[in-house]
BALOBA-1460 file (C-alpha; in Angstrom, 3 decimals):
// residues 146
<rec num="1" residu="x" x="72.642" y="-4.910" z="54.235"/>
<rec num="2" residu="x" x="69.644" y="-4.627" z="51.855"/>
<rec num="3" residu="x" x="67.045" y="-7.151" z="52.218"/>
<rec num="4" residu="x" x="64.501" y="-6.415" z="49.423"/>
<rec num="5" residu="x" x="66.402" y="-4.953" z="46.392"/>
<rec num="6" residu="x" x="64.185" y="-3.182" z="43.882"/>
<rec num="7" residu="x" x="64.256" y="-4.201" z="40.261"/>
<rec num="8" residu="x" x="65.531" y="-1.749" z="37.810"/>
<rec num="9" residu="x" x="62.394" y="-1.566" z="35.768"/>
<rec num="10" residu="x" x="60.545" y="-0.245" z="38.861"/>
<rec num="11" residu="x" x="63.052" y="2.654" z="38.890"/>
<rec num="12" residu="x" x="62.552" y="3.283" z="35.225"/>
<rec num="13" residu="x" x="58.773" y="4.029" z="35.799"/>
<rec num="14" residu="x" x="57.660" y="7.358" z="34.294"/>
<rec num="15" residu="x" x="61.165" y="7.686" z="32.559"/>
<rec num="16" residu="x" x="59.432" y="7.824" z="28.935"/>
<rec num="17" residu="x" x="62.058" y="5.424" z="27.398"/>
<rec num="18" residu="x" x="63.419" y="3.221" z="30.193"/>
<rec num="19" residu="x" x="66.898" y="4.187" z="29.415"/>
<rec num="20" residu="x" x="66.873" y="2.888" z="25.933"/>
<rec num="21" residu="x" x="67.440" y="6.527" z="24.198"/>
<rec num="22" residu="x" x="64.855" y="7.625" z="21.567"/>
<rec num="23" residu="x" x="61.625" y="5.639" z="21.202"/>
<rec num="24" residu="x" x="62.450" y="4.235" z="17.779"/>
<rec num="25" residu="x" x="65.660" y="2.655" z="18.809"/>
<rec num="26" residu="x" x="63.976" y="-0.214" z="20.867"/>
<rec num="27" residu="x" x="61.879" y="-1.361" z="18.119"/>
<rec num="28" residu="x" x="62.825" y="-4.773" z="16.598"/>
<rec num="29" residu="x" x="66.311" y="-5.213" z="15.185"/>
<rec num="30" residu="x" x="66.219" y="-2.306" z="12.747"/>
<rec num="31" residu="x" x="68.465" y="0.102" z="14.827"/>
<rec num="32" residu="x" x="71.337" y="-2.540" z="14.986"/>
<rec num="33" residu="x" x="71.070" y="-3.398" z="11.299"/>
<rec num="34" residu="x" x="69.441" y="-6.675" z="11.547"/>
<rec num="35" residu="x" x="69.972" y="-9.825" z="13.544"/>
<rec num="36" residu="x" x="73.160" y="-12.052" z="13.469"/>
<rec num="37" residu="x" x="74.909" y="-11.850" z="10.147"/>
<rec num="38" residu="x" x="72.375" y="-9.546" z="8.388"/>
<rec num="39" residu="x" x="73.611" y="-6.630" z="6.554"/>
<rec num="40" residu="x" x="76.899" y="-8.128" z="5.246"/>
<rec num="41" residu="x" x="75.637" y="-8.345" z="1.512"/>
<rec num="42" residu="x" x="76.777" y="-6.608" z="-1.569"/>
<rec num="43" residu="x" x="76.740" y="-3.032" z="0.123"/>
<rec num="44" residu="x" x="77.552" y="-4.054" z="3.501"/>
<rec num="45" residu="x" x="81.238" y="-2.745" z="3.393"/>
<rec num="46" residu="x" x="81.869" y="-2.155" z="7.016"/>
<rec num="47" residu="x" x="80.884" y="-5.774" z="7.923"/>
<rec num="48" residu="x" x="82.436" y="-7.591" z="4.996"/>
<rec num="49" residu="x" x="86.139" y="-7.251" z="6.066"/>
<rec num="50" residu="x" x="85.275" y="-8.607" z="9.456"/>
<rec num="51" residu="x" x="83.882" y="-11.827" z="7.793"/>
<rec num="52" residu="x" x="86.955" y="-12.116" z="5.688"/>
<rec num="53" residu="x" x="89.297" y="-12.191" z="8.644"/>
<rec num="54" residu="x" x="87.274" y="-14.523" z="10.908"/>
<rec num="55" residu="x" x="85.204" y="-16.897" z="8.531"/>
<rec num="56" residu="x" x="82.635" y="-19.032" z="10.533"/>
<rec num="57" residu="x" x="83.675" y="-22.497" z="11.340"/>
<rec num="58" residu="x" x="82.634" y="-25.195" z="9.019"/>
<rec num="59" residu="x" x="80.108" y="-27.824" z="10.357"/>
<rec num="60" residu="x" x="81.808" y="-30.621" z="11.721"/>
<rec num="61" residu="x" x="80.317" y="-34.279" z="11.279"/>
<rec num="62" residu="x" x="80.777" y="-36.718" z="14.195"/>
<rec num="63" residu="x" x="80.686" y="-40.499" z="13.889"/>
<rec num="64" residu="x" x="77.980" y="-42.216" z="15.689"/>
<rec num="65" residu="x" x="79.938" y="-45.423" z="16.121"/>
<rec num="66" residu="x" x="80.823" y="-46.165" z="19.630"/>
<rec num="67" residu="x" x="84.798" y="-46.862" z="20.061"/>
<rec num="68" residu="x" x="85.586" y="-50.431" z="20.716"/>
<rec num="69" residu="x" x="86.569" y="-51.191" z="24.368"/>
<rec num="70" residu="x" x="90.232" y="-52.431" z="24.185"/>
<rec num="71" residu="x" x="92.486" y="-54.429" z="26.299"/>
<rec num="72" residu="x" x="96.134" y="-54.928" z="25.974"/>
<rec num="73" residu="x" x="98.214" y="-58.107" z="26.542"/>
<rec num="74" residu="x" x="99.920" y="-56.292" z="29.440"/>
<rec num="75" residu="x" x="96.655" y="-55.618" z="31.062"/>
<rec num="76" residu="x" x="95.868" y="-59.378" z="31.340"/>
<rec num="77" residu="x" x="99.264" y="-59.921" z="32.838"/>
<rec num="78" residu="x" x="98.932" y="-56.848" z="35.416"/>
<rec num="79" residu="x" x="95.351" y="-58.105" z="36.249"/>
<rec num="80" residu="x" x="96.235" y="-61.902" z="36.306"/>
<rec num="81" residu="x" x="95.269" y="-62.520" z="39.940"/>
<rec num="82" residu="x" x="92.133" y="-60.599" z="39.859"/>
<rec num="83" residu="x" x="91.027" y="-62.322" z="36.704"/>
<rec num="84" residu="x" x="91.446" y="-65.679" z="38.116"/>
<rec num="85" residu="x" x="89.499" y="-64.659" z="41.392"/>
<rec num="86" residu="x" x="86.644" y="-63.182" z="39.456"/>
<rec num="87" residu="x" x="86.226" y="-66.089" z="37.082"/>
<rec num="88" residu="x" x="87.052" y="-64.434" z="33.938"/>
<rec num="89" residu="x" x="90.145" y="-66.694" z="33.752"/>
<rec num="90" residu="x" x="90.398" y="-70.341" z="34.272"/>
<rec num="91" residu="x" x="93.279" y="-72.832" z="34.552"/>
<rec num="92" residu="x" x="92.816" y="-75.673" z="32.087"/>
<rec num="93" residu="x" x="96.027" y="-77.773" z="32.435"/>
<rec num="94" residu="x" x="98.871" y="-75.773" z="31.692"/>
<rec num="95" residu="x" x="96.875" y="-73.131" z="29.816"/>
<rec num="96" residu="x" x="94.807" y="-70.063" z="31.029"/>
<rec num="97" residu="x" x="91.513" y="-69.760" z="29.268"/>
<rec num="98" residu="x" x="90.383" y="-66.069" z="29.310"/>
<rec num="99" residu="x" x="86.841" y="-64.971" z="28.172"/>
<rec num="100" residu="x" x="87.227" y="-61.296" z="27.608"/>
<rec num="101" residu="x" x="83.630" y="-61.022" z="26.290"/>
<rec num="102" residu="x" x="82.549" y="-61.461" z="29.995"/>
<rec num="103" residu="x" x="84.362" y="-58.393" z="30.771"/>
<rec num="104" residu="x" x="82.595" y="-56.611" z="27.617"/>
<rec num="105" residu="x" x="85.967" y="-56.110" z="25.935"/>
<rec num="106" residu="x" x="85.713" y="-55.889" z="22.060"/>
<rec num="107" residu="x" x="89.324" y="-55.960" z="21.134"/>
<rec num="108" residu="x" x="92.628" y="-57.360" z="22.149"/>
<rec num="109" residu="x" x="95.543" y="-55.331" z="21.251"/>
<rec num="110" residu="x" x="99.347" y="-56.221" z="21.377"/>
<rec num="111" residu="x" x="101.129" y="-53.983" z="23.876"/>
<rec num="112" residu="x" x="103.137" y="-55.926" z="26.306"/>
<rec num="113" residu="x" x="104.632" y="-59.612" z="26.364"/>
<rec num="114" residu="x" x="102.599" y="-62.727" z="27.544"/>
<rec num="115" residu="x" x="104.508" y="-64.568" z="30.175"/>
<rec num="116" residu="x" x="102.123" y="-67.698" z="30.144"/>
<rec num="117" residu="x" x="100.077" y="-69.712" z="27.748"/>
<rec num="118" residu="x" x="96.744" y="-68.209" z="27.104"/>
<rec num="119" residu="x" x="93.560" y="-69.384" z="25.278"/>
<rec num="120" residu="x" x="91.656" y="-65.932" z="24.786"/>
<rec num="121" residu="x" x="88.144" y="-65.559" z="23.627"/>
<rec num="122" residu="x" x="87.524" y="-62.198" z="22.210"/>
<rec num="123" residu="x" x="85.633" y="-60.380" z="19.479"/>
<rec num="124" residu="x" x="88.405" y="-58.899" z="17.657"/>
<rec num="125" residu="x" x="92.202" y="-59.170" z="17.845"/>
<rec num="126" residu="x" x="95.093" y="-57.279" z="16.321"/>
<rec num="127" residu="x" x="97.464" y="-59.539" z="13.989"/>
<rec num="128" residu="x" x="100.385" y="-58.624" z="16.282"/>
<rec num="129" residu="x" x="98.562" y="-59.747" z="19.486"/>
<rec num="130" residu="x" x="97.780" y="-63.130" z="17.877"/>
<rec num="131" residu="x" x="101.243" y="-63.540" z="16.854"/>
<rec num="132" residu="x" x="102.559" y="-62.749" z="20.430"/>
<rec num="133" residu="x" x="100.138" y="-65.227" z="22.058"/>
<rec num="134" residu="x" x="100.878" y="-68.005" z="19.307"/>
<rec num="135" residu="x" x="104.687" y="-67.432" z="20.029"/>
<rec num="136" residu="x" x="103.972" y="-68.697" z="23.600"/>
<rec num="137" residu="x" x="101.932" y="-71.613" z="22.297"/>
<rec num="138" residu="x" x="98.682" y="-70.082" z="23.033"/>
<rec num="139" residu="x" x="95.717" y="-69.383" z="20.927"/>
<rec num="140" residu="x" x="93.235" y="-66.530" z="20.322"/>
<rec num="141" residu="x" x="89.720" y="-67.277" z="19.485"/>
<rec num="142" residu="x" x="88.441" y="-64.062" z="17.730"/>
<rec num="143" residu="x" x="85.738" y="-63.253" z="15.126"/>
<rec num="144" residu="x" x="87.852" y="-60.811" z="13.237"/>
<rec num="145" residu="x" x="91.371" y="-59.666" z="12.714"/>
<rec num="146" residu="x" x="92.301" y="-55.997" z="12.872"/>
């Protein structure tokens, strides 16, 4: 087991070129024809076909908007007991008032079927979600329809 391994450059001391071939070859990028895609111009016949086969990928632009945090009607049904305990949902007569803004939910979506009357407060709601809640004599208080 070696404890102190010597570096390669100490082994190259006195070897004149340090394993790089002729002296000229280690200077700059001239020996390899430039850096990166250099040399692929009008007379770069050897390199050109490789660019035709594998074009560089186009730059991709990403949206800086954060996606909305969404919740489905089915999620409200599944989490019914927990929402009541946590205070996000309150019973007002025969209607359950749910404030989704307390959960930092931006949008209500329509997956699932409501089994109770709900009064839901949310930033945005899909048309279908609003229709489903109204079909059960509930209401959705949303700033915008999506």
